[in-house]
C-alpha positions as CSV (number, residue, x, y, z in Angstrom):
1,M,-64.0,30.1,-17.1
2,V,-63.5,33.7,-18.1
3,Q,-60.5,32.8,-20.3
4,L,-62.1,29.9,-22.1
5,T,-61.8,30.1,-25.9
6,T,-63.0,26.6,-26.9
7,L,-65.9,24.6,-25.4
8,H,-66.8,21.1,-26.3
9,L,-70.3,20.1,-25.3
10,R,-70.8,17.2,-27.8
11,E,-73.5,14.6,-27.0
12,N,-74.6,16.1,-23.7
13,Q,-78.4,15.9,-24.4
14,L,-78.6,19.7,-24.3
15,E,-82.0,21.1,-25.4
16,S,-81.4,24.7,-24.7
17,L,-78.4,27.1,-24.8
18,E,-79.4,29.0,-21.6
19,G,-76.6,30.1,-19.4
20,F,-74.1,31.8,-21.7
21,S,-73.3,35.4,-20.7
22,E,-70.7,38.1,-21.1
23,A,-68.6,36.2,-18.6
24,N,-67.9,33.8,-21.5
25,A,-66.9,36.6,-23.8
26,K,-63.6,35.0,-24.9
27,L,-65.3,31.9,-26.4
28,Q,-64.4,31.5,-30.1
29,Y,-65.6,28.0,-30.9
30,I,-68.4,25.8,-29.4
31,N,-69.0,22.2,-30.3
32,L,-72.6,21.3,-29.8
33,R,-72.8,18.3,-32.0
34,G,-75.1,15.4,-31.2
35,N,-77.3,17.2,-28.7
36,N,-81.1,17.6,-28.6
37,I,-81.5,21.2,-29.7
38,T,-84.6,21.4,-31.9
39,D,-85.0,25.1,-32.5
40,V,-82.4,27.1,-34.5
41,K,-83.5,30.2,-32.5
42,E,-81.6,28.8,-29.5
43,V,-78.4,29.9,-31.2
44,N,-79.5,33.6,-30.7
45,K,-78.7,33.0,-27.0
46,L,-75.0,33.1,-28.1
47,K,-75.1,36.7,-29.3
48,C,-73.6,37.8,-26.1
49,L,-70.3,36.1,-27.2
50,P,-68.6,38.8,-29.3
51,L,-65.5,36.7,-30.3
52,L,-67.5,33.5,-31.3
53,R,-66.6,32.6,-34.8
54,A,-68.0,29.1,-35.3
55,I,-70.4,26.6,-33.8
56,S,-70.6,22.9,-34.6
57,L,-74.2,21.9,-34.7
58,N,-74.4,18.6,-36.6
59,G,-76.5,15.9,-35.1
60,N,-79.1,18.3,-33.7
61,E,-82.6,17.8,-35.1
62,F,-82.8,21.3,-36.7
63,S,-79.3,21.1,-38.2
64,I,-80.3,18.3,-40.6
65,A,-82.8,20.6,-42.3
66,I,-80.3,23.5,-42.5
67,S,-77.0,22.1,-43.4
68,Q,-74.9,18.9,-43.5
69,S,-71.7,20.8,-43.0
70,A,-69.8,20.3,-39.7
71,V,-69.7,24.0,-38.8
72,I,-72.3,26.7,-39.3
73,L,-71.0,30.2,-39.2
74,L,-72.7,32.7,-36.9
75,G,-73.6,35.1,-39.7
76,V,-75.5,32.4,-41.5
77,V,-77.4,31.2,-38.4
78,F,-78.3,34.6,-37.1
79,S,-79.7,35.6,-40.5
80,L,-82.2,32.8,-40.3
81,T,-84.0,34.2,-37.3
């Protein structure tokens, strides 16, 4: 999965974003809609992805309090922590 640029993990009951690493460095977009992520700080675990430009987080418990938009840009999320 070293060449992967887009990853769709929608509705997989994820509670954590553990497991991402420099091996996923080409990821540019991750769809995490409809999971069970409750803490916005989980997004910090994606800082190891230098090309990541957008994450879709709607439908996670914390995203309702932050934004109703479909995509939260990394700069916005990282500034919240």
